[in-house]
C-alpha positions in Angstrom: -0.2 0.0 -0.1 1.5 3.4 -0.8 2.7 5.4 2.2 0.1 8.2 1.5 -2.8 6.0 2.1 -1.4 4.8 5.5 -3.4 6.1 8.9 -1.5 7.9 11.3 -1.6 6.7 14.8 -3.4 10.1 15.6 -6.1 9.2 13.2 -6.4 5.7 14.8 -7.0 7.1 18.0 -9.6 9.5 16.9 -11.2 6.7 14.7 -11.4 4.6 17.6 -12.6 6.6 20.5 -14.6 9.2 19.0 -17.5 7.6 17.5 -17.6 5.6 20.8 -17.8 8.7 23.1 -20.7 10.0 20.8 -22.7 6.7 20.8 -22.0 6.1 24.5 -22.9 9.6 25.3 -26.2 9.4 23.4 -27.1 6.0 24.7 -26.7 7.6 28.7 -28.4 10.8 27.5 -31.5 9.3 26.3 -31.3 6.5 29.0 -31.2 9.0 31.7 -34.4 10.6 30.6 -36.3 7.8 29.2 -36.4 4.2 30.6 -39.3 2.6 28.7 -37.2 -0.3 27.5 -34.3 -2.2 29.1 -30.9 -0.3 28.8 -29.5 -3.0 26.9 -32.1 -2.9 24.4 -31.5 0.9 24.3 -28.0 0.3 23.9 -28.2 -2.0 21.1 -30.6 0.2 19.1 -28.4 3.3 19.6 -25.5 1.6 18.6 -27.1 -0.2 15.7 -28.2 3.3 14.1 -25.0 5.4 15.0 -21.7 3.0 15.6 -22.3 0.6 12.9 -23.2 3.0 10.1 -20.4 5.2 11.3 -17.8 2.4 10.9 -18.9 0.8 7.6 -19.2 4.3 6.1 -15.7 5.3 7.1 -14.5 1.7 5.2 -16.9 2.5 2.3 -15.3 6.0 1.7 -11.8 5.2 2.4 -12.3 2.3 -0.3 -14.0 4.7 -2.7 -11.1 7.3 -2.3 -8.2 4.4 -2.8 -10.0 2.2 -5.6 -12.5 4.8 -7.1 -15.8 2.8 -6.0 -17.5 2.3 -2.8 -16.6 -1.3 -1.3 -14.9 -3.3 1.5 -11.9 -4.4 -0.3 -9.5 -1.9 1.6 -10.3 -3.8 4.7 -8.7 -6.8 3.4 -5.5 -5.8 2.1 -3.2 -7.3 5.2 -5.0 -10.7 4.8 -5.4 -13.7 2.4 -8.0 -16.4 1.8 -7.5 -19.5 4.0 -8.8 -22.9 4.7 -12.2 -22.8 6.5 -11.4 -25.7 8.6 -8.1 -23.8 9.8 -10.1 -20.8 10.5 -12.6 -22.4 12.6 -10.4 -24.5 14.5 -8.0 -21.4 15.3 -11.3 -19.7 16.3 -12.6 -22.5 18.7 -9.1 -22.7 20.6 -9.2 -19.0 21.3 -12.7 -19.4 22.3 -11.6 -21.8 24.8 -8.6 -19.8 25.9 -10.9 -17.0 26.3 -13.1 -19.1 28.6 -10.3 -19.9 30.8 -9.3 -16.2 31.2 -12.8 -15.4 32.0 -13.3 -17.8 34.7 -9.6 -16.9 36.3 -8.3 -13.4 35.5 -11.9 -12.0 34.6 -13.3 -12.9 37.9 -10.4 -11.4 39.8 -10.9 -8.2 37.9 -14.5 -8.2 38.6 -13.8 -8.5 42.3 -11.1 -5.7 42.0 -13.5 -3.2 40.2 -16.6 -4.0 41.9 -16.4 -1.0 44.3 -15.6 1.2 41.3 -18.4 -0.5 39.3 -20.9 0.2 42.3 -19.9 4.0 42.3 -20.5 4.2 38.8 -23.9 2.8 38.9 -24.8 4.9 42.0 -24.2 8.0 39.7 -25.6 6.8 36.7 -28.5 4.9 38.2 -28.9 1.1 38.3 -31.0 1.2 35.0 -27.6 1.2 33.1 -26.3 -2.0 35.1 -26.8 -4.9 32.9 -26.1 -7.4 35.6 -29.3 -5.9 37.6 -31.6 -8.9 36.3 -34.0 -8.4 39.0 -34.5 -4.8 37.4 -34.3 -6.3 33.9 -37.0 -8.9 34.7 -39.6 -6.0 35.7 -40.2 -5.3 31.9 -43.1 -7.0 30.0 -42.2 -10.7 28.9 -42.8 -9.7 25.3 -40.2 -6.7 25.5 -37.7 -9.3 27.1 -38.2 -11.6 24.2 -37.6 -8.7 21.8 -34.5 -7.6 23.4 -33.1 -11.1 23.5 -33.5 -11.8 19.9 -32.4 -8.2 18.8 -29.2 -9.1 21.3 -28.4 -12.4 19.5 -28.9 -10.8 16.1 -26.8 -7.4 16.8 -24.3 -8.8 19.4 -23.5 -12.3 18.2 -23.2 -11.1 14.3 -24.0 -7.6 13.3 -21.7 -6.1 15.7 -18.8 -8.4 15.7 -18.6 -8.7 11.9 -18.6 -4.8 11.5 -16.3 -4.4 14.2 -13.7 -6.9 12.7 -14.0 -5.5 9.4 -13.4 -2.0 10.8 -10.8 -2.7 13.5 -9.0 -5.7 12.2 -9.6 -5.0 8.6 -9.5 -1.5 7.7 -7.6 0.0 10.7 -5.1 -2.9 10.9 -4.6 -3.0 7.2 -3.9 0.7 6.7 -1.3 1.2 9.6 2.3 1.7 8.9 3.5 -1.8 9.3 5.5 -2.4 12.5 5.3 -5.9 13.1 3.5 -7.2 16.1 2.9 -3.6 17.3 0.1 -3.2 14.9 -2.3 -6.0 16.0 -1.2 -5.3 20.0 -1.8 -1.6 19.5 -5.1 -2.0 17.7 -6.6 -4.4 20.1 -5.4 -2.5 23.2 -7.7 0.5 21.5 -10.4 -1.7 20.9 -10.6 -2.7 24.5 -10.7 1.0 25.3 -13.4 1.6 23.1 -15.9 -0.2 25.1 -16.7 2.8 27.0 -20.1 1.3 27.9 -18.2 -1.7 29.8 -15.4 0.2 31.7 -14.2 -2.5 33.9 -13.0 -5.4 31.8 -10.2 -4.0 30.2 -7.6 -6.1 31.6 -9.7 -9.2 30.5 -10.4 -7.9 27.1 -6.9 -6.8 26.3 -5.4 -10.3 27.5 -7.7 -12.1 25.4 -8.3 -9.9 22.4 -4.3 -9.3 22.1 -3.7 -12.9 21.8 -6.5 -13.5 19.5 -5.6 -10.8 17.0 -1.6 -11.4 17.2 -2.8 -15.1 15.8 -5.1 -13.5 13.3 -2.4 -11.0 12.4 0.4 -13.6 11.8 -1.9 -16.4 10.1 -3.2 -13.5 7.8 -6.6 -14.7 8.2 -9.2 -12.1 9.4 -11.8 -15.1 9.4 -10.3 -16.1 13.0 -10.8 -12.8 14.2 -14.6 -12.5 13.2 -15.5 -16.3 14.2 -13.7 -15.8 17.3 -15.5 -12.5 18.1 -19.1 -14.0 17.0 -18.4 -17.0 19.5 -17.6 -14.9 22.3 -20.4 -12.6 22.0 -23.0 -15.3 21.3 -21.8 -16.8 24.5 -22.5 -13.5 26.4 -25.9 -13.2 24.6 -27.3 -16.8 25.6 -25.8 -16.1 29.1 -27.9 -13.2 29.3 -30.9 -14.4 27.9 -30.8 -17.6 30.4 -30.2 -14.9 33.3 -33.4 -12.9 32.5 -35.8 -16.0 32.0 -34.2 -18.0 34.8 
């Protein structure tokens, strides 16, 4: 890729954090004044119509600027087509690793940040606490079913696919190449980008850095996509079980 098409690290920072700040602020602002649906449902709707279009438009416009037409080709310049079974195998292995980290390091991090989390939700309001299942269960069953379906569709498929095209695709492929510094940097920023989940960064960074170093070394973005979908599908199913238990 020509040097003139490379992203600067300043632009990387802006493209990572600014859209997340705007979407998170919009979510919190709406939720502060209107709580007619579960907060997680509000989050899904807000991000589906703000962050997802923004990330896709950035990639489409960049492809138009470089290749003369709208498309996603620019997001895959650092990757090659791989055998599907190798992609799936690596994704499953990484998902199993994430599970181990979740039940070890993740639990430790949750305990260490419990007081900070409690203070945050005392300021914002328990409405925004996705772990307050008793509050979520007070909403009508039909609304909870709708939220669950929307959660699986967006969180397990739409969000991870778009985010991988954006982060591991476009941003990673268009940074100046500096070896493993690239996937590590993007993975750290990707974790910090989750402003709506501010207390899981040690877990996320540990898991995603490993996963995306493998993705980068294997030149297979499919590993990142499938791995991310599996992680989010697991969290979606866990949420559904919790609210209908």
